[in-house]
All heavy atoms as an XYZ file, in Angstrom:
732
protein
N     -94.239      1.943     49.492
C     -94.381      3.373     49.328
C     -94.036      3.717     47.877
O     -92.996      3.349     47.370
C     -93.434      4.083     50.301
C     -93.456      5.572     50.169
S     -92.292      6.449     51.247
C     -92.693      5.844     52.854
N     -94.927      4.424     47.194
C     -94.639      4.821     45.816
C     -93.768      6.078     45.815
O     -93.520      6.696     46.834
C     -95.919      5.013     45.019
C     -96.728      6.229     45.453
O     -96.331      6.917     46.402
O     -97.766      6.479     44.824
N     -93.296      6.460     44.651
C     -92.405      7.605     44.531
C     -93.031      8.910     44.981
O     -92.368      9.765     45.553
N     -94.324      9.080     44.721
C     -94.994     10.307     45.123
C     -95.028     10.434     46.638
O     -94.800     11.516     47.175
C     -96.426     10.357     44.547
O     -96.351     10.238     43.128
C     -97.111     11.657     44.884
N     -95.277      9.349     47.330
C     -95.299      9.393     48.793
C     -93.917      9.770     49.331
O     -93.808     10.546     50.279
C     -95.743      8.050     49.355
N     -92.879      9.245     48.718
C     -91.525      9.573     49.133
C     -91.248     11.058     48.910
O     -90.676     11.730     49.767
C     -90.515      8.723     48.364
C     -89.048      8.958     48.686
C     -88.770      8.599     50.149
C     -88.173      8.129     47.773
N     -91.670     11.590     47.764
C     -91.471     13.007     47.491
C     -92.260     13.873     48.457
O     -91.794     14.934     48.870
C     -91.862     13.334     46.050
C     -90.956     12.753     44.976
C     -91.509     13.068     43.588
C     -89.541     13.256     45.117
N     -93.443     13.429     48.839
C     -94.247     14.197     49.796
C     -93.570     14.242     51.170
O     -93.742     15.203     51.912
C     -95.657     13.627     49.917
C     -96.512     13.922     48.704
C     -97.913     13.347     48.875
N     -98.692     13.487     47.681
C     -99.407     14.577     47.373
N     -99.423     15.598     48.182
N    -100.084     14.625     46.249
N     -92.800     13.208     51.495
C     -92.041     13.223     52.746
C     -90.820     14.127     52.637
O     -90.422     14.759     53.595
C     -91.594     11.811     53.123
C     -92.706     10.944     53.639
C     -92.207      9.601     54.124
O     -91.007      9.483     54.449
O     -93.010      8.665     54.159
N     -90.205     14.161     51.465
C     -89.000     14.958     51.249
C     -89.306     16.450     51.229
O     -88.597     17.248     51.828
C     -88.340     14.546     49.928
C     -87.107     15.338     49.518
C     -85.963     15.083     50.487
C     -86.700     14.970     48.106
N     -90.362     16.841     50.524
C     -90.700     18.246     50.364
C     -91.707     18.694     51.404
O     -92.535     17.909     51.869
C     -91.322     18.498     48.983
C     -90.409     18.196     47.833
C     -90.836     17.391     46.799
C     -89.136     18.724     47.763
C     -90.014     17.120     45.715
C     -88.304     18.462     46.693
C     -88.741     17.656     45.667
N     -91.664     19.985     51.734
C     -92.743     20.559     52.532
C     -93.969     20.616     51.619
O     -93.836     20.537     50.393
C     -92.391     21.978     53.006
O     -92.295     22.835     51.872
C     -91.103     22.008     53.804
N     -95.165     20.783     52.171
C     -96.350     20.877     51.310
C     -96.242     21.995     50.262
O     -96.616     21.802     49.102
C     -97.492     21.141     52.287
C     -97.039     20.464     53.549
C     -95.549     20.716     53.597
N     -95.708     23.156     50.644
C     -95.555     24.262     49.688
C     -94.548     23.910     48.596
O     -94.767     24.219     47.421
C     -95.110     25.541     50.395
C     -96.211     26.138     51.262
O     -97.394     25.800     51.049
O     -95.879     26.938     52.151
N     -93.452     23.272     48.972
C     -92.449     22.880     47.989
C     -93.008     21.830     47.030
O     -92.788     21.907     45.825
C     -91.193     22.348     48.680
C     -90.419     23.419     49.421
C     -89.345     22.857     50.315
O     -89.440     21.699     50.749
O     -88.379     23.601     50.588
N     -93.733     20.867     47.571
C     -94.324     19.832     46.719
C     -95.304     20.462     45.734
O     -95.316     20.122     44.556
C     -95.016     18.753     47.546
C     -95.563     17.643     46.680
C     -94.742     16.604     46.282
C     -96.880     17.656     46.228
C     -95.219     15.586     45.458
C     -97.372     16.659     45.410
C     -96.526     15.627     45.029
O     -96.993     14.638     44.206
N     -96.110     21.411     46.210
C     -97.062     22.089     45.322
C     -96.337     22.833     44.202
O     -96.789     22.826     43.050
C     -97.950     23.065     46.107
C     -99.010     22.355     46.922
O     -99.283     21.161     46.645
O     -99.562     22.984     47.843
N     -95.210     23.473     44.527
C     -94.442     24.189     43.499
C     -93.884     23.214     42.463
O     -93.962     23.473     41.256
C     -93.305     24.976     44.152
N     -93.366     22.081     42.917
C     -92.841     21.070     41.997
C     -93.982     20.503     41.153
O     -93.844     20.319     39.941
C     -92.104     19.952     42.771
C     -91.754     18.782     41.865
C     -90.848     20.506     43.424
N     -95.108     20.240     41.783
C     -96.276     19.714     41.065
C     -96.748     20.692     39.996
O     -97.070     20.299     38.872
C     -97.412     19.418     42.041
C     -98.626     18.754     41.383
C     -99.805     18.612     42.339
N    -100.099     19.804     43.104
C    -100.729     20.892     42.612
N    -101.102     20.925     41.361
N    -100.957     21.930     43.381
N     -96.737     21.993     40.300
C     -97.157     23.005     39.318
C     -96.215     23.017     38.116
O     -96.659     23.117     36.979
C     -97.210     24.382     39.970
C     -98.408     24.554     40.878
C     -98.393     25.895     41.560
C     -99.505     25.981     42.596
N     -99.471     27.235     43.357
N     -94.905     22.910     38.382
C     -93.944     22.850     37.274
C     -94.211     21.615     36.409
O     -94.187     21.694     35.175
C     -92.504     22.803     37.793
C     -92.012     24.110     38.304
N     -91.727     25.177     37.489
C     -91.736     24.520     39.560
C     -91.295     26.184     38.218
N     -91.296     25.811     39.478
N     -94.459     20.488     37.053
C     -94.735     19.248     36.324
C     -96.012     19.390     35.499
O     -96.051     18.983     34.328
C     -94.851     18.077     37.304
N     -97.047     19.970     36.094
C     -98.309     20.178     35.371
C     -98.117     21.067     34.148
O     -98.686     20.805     33.089
C     -99.365     20.796     36.298
C     -99.893     19.807     37.328
O     -99.645     18.584     37.182
O    -100.554     20.266     38.288
N     -97.302     22.120     34.285
C     -97.048     23.023     33.161
C     -96.371     22.287     32.006
O     -96.601     22.610     30.846
C     -96.183     24.196     33.598
C     -96.914     25.186     34.471
C     -95.998     26.271     35.005
O     -94.779     26.188     34.906
N     -96.590     27.293     35.591
N     -95.545     21.303     32.344
C     -94.854     20.531     31.314
C     -95.672     19.334     30.843
O     -95.285     18.659     29.885
C     -93.504     20.043     31.844
C     -92.481     21.136     32.147
C     -91.255     20.538     32.824
C     -92.087     21.863     30.869
N     -96.761     19.049     31.519
C     -97.610     17.927     31.142
C     -97.028     16.576     31.498
O     -97.253     15.588     30.794
N     -96.257     16.526     32.593
C     -95.658     15.270     33.045
C     -96.029     15.041     34.508
O     -96.513     15.939     35.188
C     -94.111     15.283     32.892
C     -93.715     15.426     31.430
C     -93.476     16.380     33.722
N     -95.784     13.824     34.982
C     -96.036     13.528     36.388
C     -94.954     14.165     37.250
O     -93.881     14.539     36.748
C     -96.029     12.012     36.643
O     -94.714     11.517     36.382
C     -97.060     11.299     35.785
N     -95.212     14.281     38.529
C     -94.229     14.834     39.461
C     -92.959     13.980     39.447
O     -91.841     14.506     39.404
C     -94.812     14.928     40.889
C     -93.747     15.324     41.890
C     -95.967     15.915     40.917
N     -93.129     12.678     39.442
C     -91.972     11.784     39.443
C     -91.148     11.971     38.168
O     -89.918     12.022     38.220
C     -92.416     10.325     39.618
C     -93.014     10.147     41.012
C     -91.273      9.355     39.382
C     -93.667      8.822     41.250
N     -91.814     12.104     37.021
C     -91.102     12.319     35.765
C     -90.372     13.662     35.776
O     -89.248     13.776     35.312
C     -92.066     12.247     34.579
C     -91.408     12.472     33.237
C     -90.382     11.418     32.840
O     -90.323     10.343     33.471
O     -89.628     11.675     31.888
N     -91.007     14.682     36.342
C     -90.379     16.001     36.439
C     -89.109     15.927     37.287
O     -88.065     16.459     36.903
C     -91.358     17.020     37.018
C     -90.740     18.374     37.236
C     -90.524     19.236     36.167
C     -90.354     18.787     38.501
C     -89.946     20.473     36.359
C     -89.779     20.022     38.707
C     -89.570     20.866     37.637
O     -88.988     22.088     37.827
N     -89.190     15.250     38.420
C     -88.024     15.119     39.303
C     -86.940     14.295     38.610
O     -85.756     14.637     38.665
C     -88.429     14.497     40.660
C     -87.208     14.117     41.484
C     -89.322     15.463     41.428
N     -87.331     13.227     37.915
C     -86.350     12.395     37.205
C     -85.624     13.217     36.137
O     -84.403     13.190     36.038
C     -87.039     11.194     36.544
C     -86.051     10.210     35.903
C     -86.726      9.247     34.949
N     -87.289      9.897     33.779
C     -86.564     10.344     32.737
N     -85.271     10.233     32.732
N     -87.165     10.905     31.707
N     -86.387     13.983     35.368
C     -85.777     14.814     34.319
C     -84.874     15.890     34.918
O     -83.798     16.173     34.396
C     -86.858     15.470     33.460
C     -87.566     14.518     32.535
C     -88.580     15.254     31.706
N     -89.383     14.356     30.889
C     -90.293     14.769     30.033
N     -90.539     16.058     29.877
N     -90.979     13.887     29.324
N     -85.331     16.491     36.007
C     -84.526     17.528     36.658
C     -83.220     16.951     37.183
O     -82.164     17.574     37.061
C     -85.305     18.173     37.805
O     -86.449     18.828     37.302
N     -83.297     15.760     37.765
C     -82.089     15.114     38.272
C     -81.137     14.770     37.131
O     -79.924     14.961     37.244
C     -82.461     13.855     39.060
N     -81.681     14.284     36.015
C     -80.841     13.950     34.860
C     -80.199     15.207     34.288
O     -79.011     15.212     33.941
C     -81.673     13.239     33.792
N     -80.975     16.283     34.210
C     -80.436     17.553     33.704
C     -79.323     18.059     34.615
O     -78.293     18.526     34.151
C     -81.563     18.584     33.617
C     -81.120     19.916     33.071
C     -82.272     20.889     32.978
O     -83.345     20.510     32.490
O     -82.080     22.051     33.406
N     -79.541     17.948     35.914
C     -78.523     18.384     36.883
C     -77.254     17.558     36.739
O     -76.146     18.092     36.796
C     -79.091     18.267     38.290
C     -78.192     18.721     39.388
C     -78.151     20.253     39.437
N     -77.429     20.708     40.581
C     -77.947     20.930     41.765
N     -79.221     20.740     41.973
N     -77.198     21.350     42.752
N     -77.394     16.250     36.534
C     -76.226     15.386     36.356
C     -75.450     15.764     35.098
O     -74.214     15.827     35.116
C     -76.655     13.921     36.309
N     -76.166     16.030     34.004
C     -75.497     16.454     32.773
C     -74.810     17.806     32.950
O     -73.705     18.023     32.445
C     -76.500     16.530     31.617
C     -76.914     15.198     31.010
C     -78.027     15.405     29.986
C     -75.723     14.507     30.365
N     -75.464     18.691     33.672
C     -74.876     20.002     33.940
C     -73.554     19.844     34.693
O     -72.555     20.466     34.346
C     -75.867     20.820     34.770
C     -75.385     22.184     35.180
C     -76.435     22.856     36.032
O     -77.313     23.529     35.458
O     -76.390     22.698     37.270
N     -73.551     18.988     35.693
C     -72.320     18.754     36.461
C     -71.243     18.111     35.598
O     -70.069     18.425     35.733
C     -72.618     17.894     37.685
C     -73.365     18.638     38.764
C     -73.640     17.734     39.963
N     -74.393     18.409     40.955
C     -73.856     18.996     42.026
N     -72.564     18.983     42.189
N     -74.621     19.591     42.905
N     -71.633     17.213     34.716
C     -70.676     16.573     33.821
C     -70.027     17.604     32.905
O     -68.802     17.617     32.727
C     -71.375     15.491     32.999
C     -70.511     14.719     32.011
C     -69.476     13.890     32.754
C     -71.384     13.823     31.152
N     -70.846     18.492     32.335
C     -70.324     19.536     31.455
C     -69.435     20.517     32.225
O     -68.402     20.956     31.711
C     -71.454     20.277     30.751
C     -72.163     19.443     29.744
N     -71.585     19.012     28.569
C     -73.424     18.947     29.729
C     -72.445     18.284     27.890
N     -73.571     18.223     28.571
N     -69.821     20.851     33.443
C     -69.003     21.744     34.259
C     -67.659     21.105     34.582
O     -66.616     21.758     34.520
C     -69.728     22.113     35.553
C     -70.837     23.138     35.429
C     -71.550     23.300     36.767
C     -70.298     24.472     34.955
N     -67.681     19.815     34.912
C     -66.433     19.116     35.214
C     -65.511     19.098     33.999
O     -64.304     19.329     34.119
C     -66.724     17.694     35.690
N     -66.069     18.864     32.821
C     -65.272     18.860     31.593
C     -64.699     20.249     31.321
O     -63.533     20.386     30.932
C     -66.111     18.387     30.413
N     -65.499     21.282     31.534
C     -65.031     22.656     31.317
C     -63.924     23.022     32.299
O     -62.942     23.664     31.934
C     -66.200     23.634     31.438
N     -64.079     22.599     33.543
C     -63.058     22.880     34.562
C     -61.761     22.157     34.221
O     -60.676     22.733     34.328
C     -63.577     22.494     35.965
C     -64.667     23.478     36.388
C     -62.431     22.483     36.975
C     -65.419     23.061     37.628
N     -61.871     20.898     33.792
C     -60.670     20.156     33.407
C     -59.973     20.821     32.228
O     -58.751     20.946     32.208
C     -61.029     18.713     33.059
C     -61.334     17.859     34.254
C     -61.686     16.432     33.876
O     -61.304     15.991     32.775
O     -62.334     15.770     34.687
N     -60.733     21.259     31.233
C     -60.153     21.923     30.069
C     -59.481     23.230     30.478
O     -58.384     23.544     30.022
C     -61.225     22.182     29.017
N     -60.122     23.958     31.361
C     -59.558     25.222     31.828
C     -58.283     24.962     32.627
O     -57.307     25.687     32.476
C     -60.563     25.975     32.684
C     -60.056     27.326     33.162
C     -61.053     28.052     34.017
O     -62.044     27.473     34.454
N     -60.808     29.311     34.284
N     -58.280     23.933     33.440
C     -57.113     23.613     34.248
C     -55.928     23.263     33.353
O     -54.793     23.654     33.627
C     -57.422     22.461     35.196
N     -56.175     22.534     32.283
C     -55.093     22.182     31.356
C     -54.548     23.424     30.661
O     -53.356     23.555     30.448
C     -55.587     21.179     30.321
C     -55.698     19.766     30.845
C     -55.882     18.777     29.704
N     -57.078     19.036     28.922
C     -58.267     18.484     29.162
N     -58.410     17.651     30.158
N     -59.301     18.761     28.399
N     -55.450     24.341     30.307
C     -55.036     25.528     29.560
C     -54.449     26.614     30.451
O     -53.528     27.317     30.049
C     -56.216     26.114     28.776
C     -56.686     25.179     27.675
O     -55.920     24.386     27.160
N     -57.954     25.269     27.343
N     -54.983     26.781     31.633
C     -54.564     27.891     32.491
C     -53.758     27.462     33.709
O     -53.178     28.304     34.381
C     -55.791     28.683     32.955
C     -56.661     29.273     31.844
C     -57.871     29.955     32.447
C     -55.855     30.260     31.013
N     -53.787     26.181     34.015
C     -53.047     25.701     35.168
C     -53.710     25.979     36.497
O     -53.114     25.824     37.540
N     -54.953     26.436     36.499
C     -55.669     26.667     37.756
C     -57.142     26.347     37.564
O     -57.658     26.372     36.455
C     -55.502     28.099     38.242
C     -56.056     29.137     37.282
C     -55.826     30.533     37.818
C     -56.375     31.556     36.831
N     -56.213     32.904     37.297
N     -57.821     26.056     38.656
C     -59.242     25.710     38.611
C     -60.098     26.907     39.009
O     -59.760     27.645     39.920
C     -59.549     24.557     39.562
C     -58.941     23.212     39.207
C     -59.274     22.204     40.284
C     -59.452     22.733     37.872
N     -61.205     27.066     38.320
C     -62.194     28.072     38.653
C     -63.557     27.440     38.468
O     -63.875     26.951     37.388
C     -62.053     29.283     37.730
O     -63.099     30.185     37.964
N     -64.364     27.433     39.506
C     -65.674     26.809     39.433
C     -66.696     27.865     39.035
O     -66.905     28.833     39.765
C     -66.065     26.168     40.775
C     -65.037     25.100     41.127
C     -67.478     25.601     40.724
C     -65.223     24.482     42.484
N     -67.309     27.714     37.857
C     -68.286     28.713     37.417
C     -69.572     28.639     38.223
O     -69.941     27.590     38.731
C     -68.544     28.336     35.955
C     -68.142     26.917     35.846
C     -67.099     26.659     36.892
N     -70.242     29.775     38.343
C     -71.527     29.844     39.041
C     -72.619     29.365     38.093
O     -72.653     29.750     36.933
C     -71.817     31.277     39.470
C     -73.180     31.450     40.062
N     -73.505     30.994     41.310
C     -74.294     32.000     39.561
C     -74.772     31.270     41.558
N     -75.269     31.880     40.507
N     -73.507     28.523     38.601
C     -74.619     28.019     37.801
C     -75.907     28.490     38.438
O     -76.142     28.284     39.623
C     -74.599     26.468     37.742
C     -75.824     25.960     37.005
C     -73.329     25.994     37.087
N     -76.760     29.142     37.651
C     -78.058     29.585     38.140
C     -78.967     28.380     38.253
O     -79.186     27.668     37.289
C     -78.667     30.610     37.183
C     -79.968     31.206     37.677
C     -79.827     32.039     38.939
O     -78.759     32.637     39.144
O     -80.784     32.084     39.711
N     -79.495     28.142     39.426
C     -80.365     26.987     39.646
C     -81.812     27.354     39.369
O     -82.183     28.516     39.364
C     -80.230     26.495     41.085
C     -78.857     25.939     41.338
C     -78.764     25.411     42.723
N     -77.443     24.802     42.897
C     -77.080     24.162     43.950
N     -77.897     24.010     44.955
N     -75.882     23.643     44.053
N     -82.621     26.312     39.157
C     -84.043     26.502     38.891
C     -84.748     27.161     40.055
O     -84.303     27.098     41.198
N     -85.835     27.807     39.762
C     -86.608     28.516     40.779
C     -88.018     27.957     40.842
O     -88.535     27.416     39.889
C     -86.694     30.010     40.438
C     -85.347     30.687     40.344
C     -84.779     30.872     41.711
N     -83.443     31.462     41.622
C     -82.709     31.691     42.662
N     -83.132     31.383     43.859
N     -81.517     32.222     42.538
N     -88.628     28.115     42.001
C     -90.022     27.713     42.171
C     -90.910     28.758     41.489
O     -90.446     29.807     41.065
C     -90.374     27.639     43.654
S     -89.551     26.282     44.476
N     -92.174     28.486     41.432
C     -93.112     29.382     40.769
C     -93.129     30.780     41.346
O     -93.359     31.747     40.638
N     -92.835     30.934     42.652
C     -92.874     32.264     43.256
C     -91.523     32.974     43.177
O     -91.350     34.039     43.728
C     -93.336     32.174     44.706
C     -92.380     31.361     45.576
O     -91.376     30.843     45.051
O     -92.633     31.263     46.784
N     -90.545     32.386     42.476
C     -89.244     33.012     42.312
C     -88.228     32.586     43.351
O     -87.052     32.873     43.225
N     -88.648     31.887     44.385
C     -87.726     31.423     45.420
C     -87.252     30.019     45.075
O     -87.970     29.238     44.484
C     -88.433     31.410     46.777
N     -86.023     29.723     45.446
C     -85.541     28.374     45.181
C     -86.173     27.416     46.180
O     -86.590     27.809     47.259
C     -84.017     28.310     45.281
O     -83.603     28.552     46.604
N     -86.232     26.156     45.813
C     -86.790     25.146     46.694
C     -85.643     24.450     47.418
O     -84.931     23.654     46.802
C     -87.580     24.121     45.875
O     -87.875     23.002     46.660
N     -85.448     24.739     48.699
C     -84.343     24.115     49.419
C     -84.418     22.589     49.423
O     -83.405     21.922     49.254
C     -84.479     24.659     50.839
C     -85.261     25.917     50.696
C     -86.172     25.687     49.531
N     -85.604     22.045     49.567
C     -85.738     20.589     49.586
C     -85.378     20.005     48.223
O     -84.718     18.963     48.140
C     -87.157     20.180     49.981
N     -85.775     20.655     47.162
C     -85.474     20.167     45.824
C     -83.971     20.214     45.575
O     -83.392     19.279     45.022
C     -86.238     20.986     44.781
C     -86.264     20.339     43.432
C     -86.785     19.068     43.267
C     -85.778     20.990     42.322
C     -86.819     18.465     42.027
C     -85.808     20.400     41.080
C     -86.321     19.129     40.929
N     -83.322     21.295     46.018
C     -81.864     21.395     45.881
C     -81.173     20.303     46.688
O     -80.218     19.693     46.225
C     -81.377     22.775     46.311
C     -81.862     23.898     45.427
C     -81.435     23.734     43.980
O     -80.322     23.251     43.726
O     -82.227     24.097     43.101
N     -81.660     20.034     47.913
C     -81.079     18.958     48.736
C     -81.261     17.620     48.052
O     -80.350     16.787     48.031
C     -81.732     18.924     50.122
C     -81.324     20.036     51.040
C     -81.787     19.798     52.478
N     -83.190     19.429     52.598
C     -84.187     20.288     52.729
N     -83.954     21.581     52.749
N     -85.431     19.868     52.840
N     -82.427     17.400     47.467
C     -82.701     16.149     46.771
C     -81.740     15.959     45.605
O     -81.131     14.902     45.447
C     -84.155     16.148     46.281
C     -84.513     14.958     45.456
C     -84.703     13.723     46.041
C     -84.657     15.072     44.087
C     -85.035     12.618     45.275
C     -84.989     13.983     43.305
C     -85.169     12.757     43.910
N     -81.579     16.988     44.783
C     -80.677     16.891     43.639
C     -79.223     16.739     44.089
O     -78.464     15.984     43.487
C     -80.837     18.109     42.732
C     -82.190     18.221     42.030
C     -82.266     19.512     41.240
C     -82.452     17.022     41.138
N     -78.839     17.438     45.150
C     -77.480     17.291     45.661
C     -77.248     15.881     46.185
O     -76.166     15.316     46.021
C     -77.199     18.309     46.764
C     -77.026     19.720     46.218
O     -76.756     19.852     45.004
O     -77.164     20.672     46.998
N     -78.259     15.288     46.800
C     -78.143     13.924     47.286
C     -77.965     12.951     46.130
O     -77.159     12.010     46.207
C     -79.394     13.533     48.114
O     -79.493     14.431     49.209
C     -79.290     12.105     48.633
N     -78.684     13.176     45.044
C     -78.505     12.322     43.872
C     -77.107     12.480     43.272
O     -76.515     11.514     42.813
C     -79.552     12.664     42.805
C     -80.988     12.297     43.125
C     -81.901     12.776     42.013
C     -81.140     10.792     43.302
N     -76.602     13.695     43.287
C     -75.293     13.957     42.693
C     -74.155     13.441     43.569
O     -73.106     13.054     43.068
C     -75.118     15.450     42.447
N     -74.372     13.433     44.881
C     -73.329     13.010     45.813
C     -73.888     11.992     46.806
O     -74.031     12.278     47.988
C     -72.793     14.214     46.593
C     -72.261     15.295     45.720
N     -71.095     15.177     45.013
C     -72.756     16.516     45.395
C     -70.887     16.271     44.331
N     -71.882     17.091     44.525
N     -74.210     10.790     46.342
C     -74.777      9.792     47.260
C     -73.728      9.359     48.290
O     -72.531      9.305     47.988
C     -75.153      8.628     46.335
C     -74.278      8.810     45.145
C     -74.028     10.274     45.001
N     -74.194      9.104     49.490
C     -73.293      8.581     50.509
C     -73.346      7.078     50.483
O     -74.363      6.482     50.164
C     -73.715      9.081     51.911
O     -75.062      8.657     52.154
C     -73.605     10.590     52.010
N     -72.234      6.479     50.803
C     -72.181      5.026     50.803
C     -72.643      4.518     52.151
O     -72.199      4.972     53.186
C     -70.759      4.540     50.526
C     -70.315      4.845     49.124
C     -68.981      4.199     48.802
O     -68.677      3.150     49.406
O     -68.278      4.735     47.970
N     -73.572      3.576     52.122
C     -74.019      2.959     53.374
C     -73.405      1.581     53.459
O     -73.160      0.908     52.473
C     -75.553      2.855     53.393
O     -75.996      2.078     52.322
N     -73.124      1.182     54.639
C     -72.583     -0.146     54.689
C     -72.061     -0.450     55.989
O     -71.486     -1.231     56.461
């Protein structure tokens, strides 16, 4: 199974079309778009963690800032895409 087939199983047809449209606008493949989005999300989490640690050292308490997530072409967020990115950020251990 190639990556596109896996993404087609993960997303609903409407969600896949929205992701595909974003990829087309950027001139990249769907797989490349998802890879870049996942990498961007990982960097975002890394920066947030560093900011929270710095704030905790300075203020003695933690505050998690709100991050605006990407939106689909129609303005609605893609639940499947968010689940996919969350899964990449927090993989479960199998064994």
